[in-house]
Kinemage of the C-alpha trace (Angstrom):
@kinemage 1
@onewidth
@group {chain A} dominant
@subgroup {mainchain}
@vectorlist {calphas} color= white
{ca met a 1} P -6.826 -15.222 11.522
{ca val a 2} L -8.867 -15.370 14.765
{ca lys a 3} L -12.638 -15.494 13.734
{ca arg a 4} L -14.656 -18.401 12.146
{ca leu a 5} L -15.859 -16.997 8.780
{ca gly a 6} L -19.452 -18.193 8.757
{ca gln a 7} L -19.455 -21.030 6.392
{ca leu a 8} L -17.039 -22.567 4.103
{ca gly a 9} L -17.285 -19.934 1.432
{ca asn a 10} L -16.677 -17.292 3.359
{ca arg a 11} L -13.678 -18.997 4.956
{ca leu a 12} L -12.159 -19.654 1.525
{ca phe a 13} L -12.734 -16.382 0.059
{ca thr a 14} L -10.819 -14.901 3.183
{ca phe a 15} L -7.974 -17.078 3.372
{ca ala a 16} L -7.624 -16.865 -0.388
{ca his a 17} L -7.066 -12.987 -0.102
{ca val a 18} L -4.688 -13.493 2.860
{ca ile a 19} L -2.892 -15.897 0.883
{ca ala a 20} L -2.761 -13.695 -2.301
{ca asn a 21} L -1.800 -10.674 0.070
{ca ser a 22} L 0.810 -12.561 1.510
{ca ile a 23} L 2.544 -13.776 -1.843
{ca glu a 24} L 2.338 -10.413 -2.702
{ca asn a 25} L 4.180 -9.456 0.348
{ca gly a 26} L 6.355 -12.031 1.510
{ca tyr a 27} L 5.721 -12.916 4.843
{ca ser a 28} L 4.201 -16.144 6.704
{ca val a 29} L 0.180 -16.710 7.545
{ca ile a 30} L -1.184 -18.847 10.084
{ca asn a 31} L -4.892 -19.376 9.813
{ca pro a 32} L -6.368 -22.093 12.256
{ca asn a 33} L -10.259 -21.010 11.029
{ca leu a 34} L -10.114 -23.455 8.387
{ca asp a 35} L -10.406 -26.172 11.070
{ca gln a 36} L -13.227 -28.526 10.504
{ca tyr a 37} L -12.746 -28.098 6.844
{ca ala a 38} L -9.093 -28.564 6.697
{ca ser a 39} L -8.926 -32.002 6.167
{ca tyr a 40} L -10.848 -31.860 3.144
{ca phe a 41} L -8.247 -30.005 0.706
{ca glu a 42} L -4.685 -31.833 -0.060
{ca cys a 43} L -2.575 -28.391 1.113
{ca ser a 44} L -4.462 -27.742 4.031
{ca ser a 45} L -4.707 -31.819 5.451
{ca thr a 46} L -1.018 -32.097 5.136
{ca asn a 47} L 0.035 -28.389 6.192
{ca asn a 48} L 1.872 -28.189 3.038
{ca phe a 49} L 1.005 -25.493 0.762
{ca asn a 50} L 3.573 -26.066 -2.142
{ca gly a 51} L 6.149 -24.421 -0.299
{ca tyr a 52} L 4.730 -21.250 0.949
{ca pro a 53} L 5.056 -20.316 4.308
{ca ile a 54} L 1.303 -20.914 5.298
{ca ser a 55} L -0.158 -22.914 7.943
{ca val a 56} L -3.660 -23.844 9.106
{ca arg a 57} L -2.266 -25.091 12.525
{ca leu a 58} L -1.405 -22.924 15.469
{ca phe a 59} L 0.731 -25.694 17.157
{ca lys a 60} L 3.262 -28.654 16.309
{ca ser a 61} L 1.105 -30.683 18.805
{ca thr a 62} L -2.356 -32.250 17.095
{ca leu a 63} L -3.442 -32.439 20.658
{ca phe a 64} L -3.058 -28.692 21.357
{ca asn a 65} L -4.858 -27.550 18.211
{ca lys a 66} L -7.704 -29.945 19.083
{ca val a 67} L -7.830 -28.324 22.387
{ca thr a 68} L -8.036 -24.342 20.948
{ca leu a 69} L -10.526 -25.317 18.358
{ca pro a 70} L -13.579 -24.723 20.371
{ca leu a 71} L -12.374 -21.805 21.978
{ca asp a 72} L -14.082 -18.456 21.241
{ca lys a 73} L -11.116 -16.663 19.480
{ca lys a 74} L -13.012 -13.657 19.362
{ca ile a 75} L -13.113 -13.257 23.068
{ca ile a 76} L -9.565 -14.212 22.953
{ca phe a 77} L -8.526 -11.246 20.510
{ca asn a 78} L -10.500 -8.362 22.569
{ca leu a 79} L -9.052 -9.841 26.067
{ca ala a 80} L -5.287 -10.070 24.418
{ca ser a 81} L -5.625 -7.025 22.285
{ca ser a 82} L -6.885 -5.021 25.410
{ca phe a 83} L -4.138 -6.053 27.967
{ca thr a 84} L -1.068 -5.689 24.903
{ca asn a 85} L -2.379 -2.127 23.968
{ca thr a 86} L -2.964 -1.091 27.713
{ca phe a 87} L 0.249 -2.850 29.085
{ca ile a 88} L 2.982 -3.065 26.603
{ca lys a 89} L 4.251 -0.293 24.726
{ca asn a 90} L 5.921 -0.949 21.422
{ca ser a 91} L 4.783 -4.374 21.061
{ca ser a 92} L 6.199 -6.800 18.509
{ca ile a 93} L 2.154 -7.835 18.047
{ca lys a 94} L 0.071 -6.220 16.634
{ca phe a 95} L -3.832 -6.759 15.997
{ca ile a 96} L -6.017 -5.832 13.397
{ca thr a 97} L -10.071 -6.297 13.001
{ca asp a 98} L -11.947 -5.482 9.745
{ca gln a 99} L -14.726 -3.732 12.096
{ca asp a 100} L -17.094 -5.738 9.900
{ca asn a 101} L -16.086 -3.707 6.457
{ca asp a 102} L -14.023 -4.389 3.611
{ca tyr a 103} L -10.212 -4.149 5.120
{ca glu a 104} L -8.077 -3.379 2.268
{ca met a 105} L -5.025 -5.411 2.834
{ca asn a 106} L -2.948 -3.241 0.423
{ca ser a 107} L -2.576 -0.287 2.580
{ca pro a 108} L 0.530 0.760 4.146
{ca his a 109} L -0.432 0.331 7.438
{ca phe a 110} L -1.111 -3.365 7.089
{ca ile a 111} L 1.724 -4.272 4.802
{ca glu a 112} L 4.413 -2.455 7.280
{ca asn a 113} L 2.840 -4.685 10.325
{ca ala a 114} L 2.164 -8.162 8.250
{ca lys a 115} L 6.283 -7.992 7.447
{ca asn a 116} L 7.907 -6.426 10.727
{ca lys a 117} L 5.447 -7.516 13.334
{ca thr a 118} L 3.075 -10.798 14.377
{ca val a 119} L -0.335 -9.539 12.993
{ca ile a 120} L -3.449 -11.159 14.812
{ca ala a 121} L -6.201 -10.332 12.429
{ca his a 122} L -9.843 -10.488 13.452
{ca gly a 123} L -12.748 -10.525 10.560
{ca trp a 124} L -13.721 -12.238 7.478
{ca leu a 125} L -13.514 -9.044 5.115
{ca phe a 126} L -10.156 -9.004 4.505
{ca arg a 127} L -9.310 -7.962 0.978
{ca asp a 128} L -6.309 -8.016 -1.493
{ca lys a 129} L -8.301 -6.139 -4.309
{ca lys a 130} L -5.385 -5.911 -6.294
{ca asn a 131} L -3.578 -9.267 -5.828
{ca phe a 132} L -6.465 -11.887 -5.879
{ca asn a 133} L -6.897 -12.144 -9.634
{ca lys a 134} L -3.068 -11.904 -9.697
{ca his a 135} L -2.595 -15.084 -8.109
{ca ala a 136} L -6.265 -16.984 -8.796
{ca asp a 137} L -3.992 -19.731 -10.889
{ca thr a 138} L -2.052 -20.192 -7.407
{ca leu a 139} L -5.116 -20.288 -5.268
{ca arg a 140} L -7.093 -22.946 -6.985
{ca lys a 141} L -4.029 -25.203 -6.800
{ca leu a 142} L -3.629 -24.451 -2.817
{ca phe a 143} L -7.757 -25.261 -2.529
{ca lys a 144} L -7.483 -28.924 -4.480
{ca pro a 145} L -9.724 -31.040 -2.898
{ca ile a 146} L -8.153 -34.535 -1.619
{ca glu a 147} L -8.229 -37.667 -4.123
{ca leu a 148} L -11.354 -39.427 -2.669
{ca his a 149} L -13.585 -36.194 -3.708
{ca arg a 150} L -11.967 -35.551 -6.656
{ca thr a 151} L -12.907 -38.679 -7.685
{ca asn a 152} L -16.462 -38.672 -6.886
{ca val a 153} L -16.775 -35.336 -8.496
{ca asn a 154} L -15.214 -36.837 -11.725
{ca asn a 155} L -17.401 -39.670 -11.750
{ca leu a 156} L -20.426 -37.881 -11.271
{ca ile a 157} L -19.546 -35.064 -13.767
{ca his a 158} L -18.588 -38.415 -16.430
{ca thr a 159} L -22.350 -39.790 -16.095
{ca cys a 160} L -24.005 -36.254 -16.396
{ca arg a 161} L -21.943 -35.573 -19.565
{ca lys a 162} L -22.597 -39.055 -21.418
{ca glu a 163} L -26.315 -37.691 -22.271
{ca cys a 164} L -25.454 -33.998 -22.873
{ca glu a 165} L -23.852 -31.283 -24.821
{ca ile a 166} L -23.993 -28.698 -22.296
{ca leu a 167} L -24.132 -28.988 -18.098
{ca ile a 168} L -26.001 -26.055 -16.135
{ca gly a 169} L -25.098 -26.360 -12.331
{ca val a 170} L -27.875 -25.175 -10.291
{ca his a 171} L -26.939 -24.489 -6.711
{ca met a 172} L -30.465 -24.708 -4.789
{ca arg a 173} L -29.887 -23.319 -1.934
{ca lys a 174} L -32.330 -23.707 1.119
{ca gly a 175} L -32.001 -24.632 4.650
{ca asp a 176} L -30.541 -21.606 6.160
{ca tyr a 177} L -31.761 -19.224 3.468
{ca ala a 178} L -35.380 -19.522 4.766
{ca thr a 179} L -34.309 -17.227 7.569
{ca phe a 180} L -31.247 -15.325 6.116
{ca arg a 181} L -32.166 -11.739 5.603
{ca gly a 182} L -35.835 -12.551 6.088
{ca gly a 183} L -36.067 -15.387 3.131
{ca glu a 184} L -34.811 -13.034 0.572
{ca tyr a 185} L -32.833 -15.838 -1.633
{ca tyr a 186} L -34.986 -18.947 -0.122
{ca tyr a 187} L -36.627 -19.789 -3.874
{ca asp a 188} L -39.235 -22.901 -3.645
{ca thr a 189} L -38.903 -25.601 -6.286
{ca thr a 190} L -41.680 -23.576 -8.840
{ca thr a 191} L -39.017 -20.976 -8.940
{ca tyr a 192} L -36.127 -22.986 -9.747
{ca val a 193} L -38.299 -24.958 -12.444
{ca ser a 194} L -38.846 -21.401 -13.796
{ca lys a 195} L -35.567 -20.221 -14.182
{ca leu a 196} L -34.158 -23.526 -15.369
{ca leu a 197} L -36.695 -23.606 -18.396
{ca asn a 198} L -35.536 -20.095 -18.866
{ca ile a 199} L -32.161 -21.229 -19.426
{ca lys a 200} L -33.012 -24.067 -21.635
{ca glu a 201} L -35.053 -22.263 -23.944
{ca leu a 202} L -31.814 -19.492 -24.134
{ca leu a 203} L -29.558 -22.329 -24.857
{ca glu a 204} L -31.352 -24.880 -27.077
{ca ser a 205} L -31.090 -22.896 -30.692
{ca arg a 206} L -27.273 -24.296 -29.776
{ca tyr a 207} L -27.446 -27.683 -28.113
{ca asn a 208} L -29.690 -30.603 -28.558
{ca lys a 209} L -29.007 -31.943 -25.334
{ca ile a 210} L -28.944 -29.997 -22.474
{ca ser a 211} L -28.914 -31.419 -18.977
{ca phe a 212} L -28.860 -29.514 -15.293
{ca leu a 213} L -26.757 -30.827 -12.032
{ca ile a 214} L -28.741 -29.817 -8.923
{ca cys a 215} L -27.058 -29.182 -5.769
{ca ser a 216} L -28.874 -28.320 -2.867
{ca asn a 217} L -28.569 -28.536 1.012
{ca glu a 218} L -32.334 -29.757 1.051
{ca pro a 219} L -33.872 -33.124 -0.861
{ca val a 220} L -35.069 -32.354 -4.320
{ca asp a 221} L -37.969 -32.608 -5.795
{ca val a 222} L -36.670 -34.206 -9.229
{ca glu a 223} L -40.435 -35.084 -10.350
{ca ala a 224} L -41.242 -31.427 -10.810
{ca phe a 225} L -38.494 -30.714 -13.167
{ca thr a 226} L -38.944 -33.765 -15.240
{ca thr a 227} L -42.354 -33.365 -15.801
{ca lys a 228} L -41.520 -30.048 -17.274
{ca gly a 229} L -38.877 -31.484 -19.911
{ca leu a 230} L -35.706 -31.255 -17.989
{ca thr a 231} L -32.937 -33.493 -17.734
{ca val a 232} L -31.720 -32.841 -14.084
{ca his a 233} L -29.214 -35.158 -11.975
{ca leu a 234} L -28.400 -34.465 -8.563
{ca gly a 235} L -25.305 -34.074 -6.781
{ca thr a 236} L -23.605 -36.308 -4.106
{ca asn a 237} L -25.005 -34.391 -1.393
{ca his a 238} L -21.540 -33.725 0.202
{ca phe a 239} L -20.875 -30.106 0.549
{ca ile a 240} L -17.523 -30.336 -0.594
{ca glu a 241} L -18.392 -32.979 -3.443
{ca asp a 242} L -21.378 -30.544 -4.532
{ca leu a 243} L -19.094 -27.017 -4.304
{ca tyr a 244} L -16.223 -28.830 -6.622
{ca ser a 245} L -19.074 -30.451 -9.090
{ca leu a 246} L -20.748 -26.946 -9.697
{ca ala a 247} L -17.192 -25.825 -10.663
{ca glu a 248} L -16.782 -28.536 -13.427
{ca cys a 249} L -20.343 -27.563 -15.120
{ca asp a 250} L -20.429 -24.875 -18.101
{ca tyr a 251} L -22.685 -22.460 -16.229
{ca ile a 252} L -23.871 -22.278 -12.855
{ca ile a 253} L -26.775 -20.504 -11.628
{ca gly a 254} L -27.747 -19.910 -7.684
{ca pro a 255} L -28.812 -17.293 -5.302
{ca pro a 256} L -26.048 -15.002 -4.085
{ca ser a 257} L -23.631 -16.780 -2.064
{ca ser a 258} L -19.953 -17.698 -1.621
{ca tyr a 259} L -20.171 -20.967 -2.212
{ca ser a 260} L -21.452 -21.061 -5.475
{ca thr a 261} L -19.025 -18.284 -6.498
{ca trp a 262} L -16.384 -19.565 -4.939
{ca ala a 263} L -17.226 -22.994 -7.869
{ca ser a 264} L -17.230 -19.978 -10.438
{ca phe a 265} L -13.620 -18.549 -9.294
{ca tyr a 266} L -12.355 -22.226 -9.262
{ca gly a 267} L -13.765 -23.568 -12.212
{ca asn a 268} L -13.607 -20.347 -14.396
{ca lys a 269} L -16.362 -20.810 -14.929
{ca pro a 270} L -19.648 -18.070 -15.742
{ca ile a 271} L -21.992 -17.690 -13.068
{ca cys a 272} L -25.335 -16.067 -13.120
{ca ile a 273} L -26.364 -14.139 -9.693
{ca leu a 274} L -30.414 -14.819 -9.043
{ca arg a 275} L -31.005 -11.804 -7.297
{ca asn a 276} L -34.891 -11.766 -7.147
{ca lys a 277} L -37.819 -14.396 -8.242
{ca glu a 278} L -38.781 -12.332 -10.987
{ca gln a 279} L -35.066 -11.989 -12.753
{ca leu a 280} L -35.175 -12.614 -16.425
{ca ile a 281} L -31.789 -14.207 -17.229
{ca lys a 282} L -29.737 -13.725 -20.284
{ca leu a 283} L -26.806 -15.017 -21.177
{ca glu a 284} L -25.142 -12.027 -20.480
{ca asp a 285} L -26.109 -12.312 -17.088
{ca phe a 286} L -23.597 -14.778 -17.017
{ca glu a 287} L -19.595 -14.071 -16.151
{ca val a 288} L -16.501 -15.857 -14.404
{ca tyr a 289} L -16.462 -15.104 -10.745
{ca leu a 290} L -13.273 -12.410 -10.085
{ca tyr a 291} L -12.875 -10.277 -7.295
{ca lys a 292} L -15.167 -6.875 -8.010
{ca gly a 293} L -15.329 -5.858 -4.606
{ca tyr a 294} L -18.511 -7.739 -3.487
């Protein structure tokens, strides 16, 4: 994989799809594009993926890996692809791009090349629509955070659950969402308060003590929630710990984001995607994320 794939959620999903396809079809994978996130996960931090032929390092030398980290791999891909296609016939190297659309890795073309050649893949939408769900449990094991972050997550969740019967994870994504798609999914605090009250109303006939764990990339006005009778906790504000804390909640809610959908997938917990400010939340809107092509 030779293209940096946006932020953490996108990179995890793409890598997971590639791994699922490689396990199913028996070829090796090198993905250096987890780069700055690799140290946060047990397998990628040690480059030991439980015996699978998977690596996040291009070179054995740590120095070489650090030197190549900032390089623009898109430029390298285009130059190398052009050179190979122009001057080298019947090359053992195959360059494949997703062209910014879902690329079905189970196509005979891809599988044949992956098994018999060195495939250099460029893109963030390589997908295995059949085997992602099949190998879901293995993928969860391969992307377990390191012990430090697991401990911090466990401590936070333990604190939250001491005073509730059910815990709702809230991905309150702001920051970059102010400009993403013209701010379509950038919801103000008032909107989140109303949605949490909506959820509380749905659940209070079943549970006496309902708490919310809010994880955000901006400061949270806790008083705006508590004055409305909502019991809230805040995440640790570490992006790995917030992600895996959401995965430990009973339900998850948030705007469309690969970050919170990864939490749903990893924790096997139902998520409700908040697609607009006027959305009335229903319990049937919550479902565990598994790959459906979106």
